[in-house]
N, C-alpha and C positions, 0 to 999 in steps of 0.2 A: 217338462215337469209332469204334464198330464200323462205322457207315455210311461212314466215311472209310477203312476197310480195316485198322484197327488190331485186333490181338488184345487183348482186355480180359479180365483175370483179377481177380475180386473176392475179398475175404476172405469167409469163410463164417460170420461172427458169433463167431468165436473170441475169447477174451480176449487182446488184443494186449499186455497187460502181462506175460503169462506165456507165450504161444505165439507164436514168431517164425517158424514154418515158412513162412508166406506170403511172406516177404521174404528167405529164405535160399537163393535160387537166383540164379545169374548169368545165367540165360536171359532175365530181365526187363530191358528196356532203360530203362524209366522207372517209378519208383514215384510215384503220385499219392496225396496224403493231404489231402482236403478236409474240414477241420473235424472231425478226429478226435482230435488230440493234447490238446485241452482236456478230453476225457473220460477220459483215461488218468491213472493215478496216477504212472507213471514213464515218460514218453515217451522219455527219454534211451536207455533200453535197446533199444527197437526201432529207433530212429534209428541207433544204433551197429551193429545187426545187419543192416541193409539191405545186400544184396550188390551191387546194381546201382550204376552210376556217376552216375545222375541222379535228382533228386527235385524234385517240384513239390508244395508244401504250403501250405495256408491255415489260419489260425486267427483267431478273434475277438480283437479288441484290447480290453484292459481299459479300461473307460470310467469316468471320475470320477463320472458321474451315474447309474450303474446297477450294481447288485451282480451277482455271478456267477449265471448261470442254474442253477436247481436244481429238478428235478421230484421232488417228494416221493413220487410213486407209481411211478416207474420209475428204478431205479438206473443204467440205461444212458443215461438222458437227463438227465445232470447235467454241469455244467462244474466239474471239479476244479481246472482252471487257466483263467484268462483272462489272457493274456500281455500284458505291455508289450513293445513291439517289441524293446527291448534285451535282454529276458529270452529271447525266442524266438531272436534272433540268437545269443546266447551258447550256448543249448542246441544249436543246429545246429552251431556252430563246435566246441564241446566234443565233440560226437559224430562229428566228422570231416568235416563238410560245409563247403563254401565257397560263400557266397551270390554268385551271378552276376548276379541281377536280382531286383527286388522292386517291389511296388506296394501302396499303401494305398487302400482304396475304401469307399464308403458303399453301403448297401443301400436300394433303394427301399422306402419305408414308406408305407402308406396309413392307418395308425391316427392318431387324434387324441390330442393330449396334449403335454406339455412334452418328455418323453424322445423320442417319435417325431420331434418337430420338431428337437431337438438332433442326432438321428442323421442328419438330412438334411445337416448341415453338418460333422459330426464323423466321420472315417473309423472304421468299425466292424470292418473286416476287413483282414488283411495276408496277402499271398501272396508266396511266394518261389520262385525257381528256383535250385537248388543242384547242385553237382557234388561228387563225392567227392574229397577232397584227396589 
């Protein structure tokens, strides 16, 4: 994005369940959140606090054949939530966002096994473009 002339500001590792300063400015045109909400205890709070008018966010979709990812050795590398699409849509709507566009997609997998094979045919990720209502 920087190569295309955009100014990019990243969070600095703060706990986004508690610290909202990164999104409490109207100077930002678009907030992007690629696969972070599943790691948060309460993503509703930061979604409600975002001051800009546009949001692009992706989350992993809850799959019937795989449980939530959980790294026992790193508390930051765990999925507290894996959303069904209707759950994520409700979360966005309730926190003041209107979904303008969305897409489900699969991820290329090179591993062998039943679950990797199923992931080739089952969308694993959901991305939305939203605007503040």
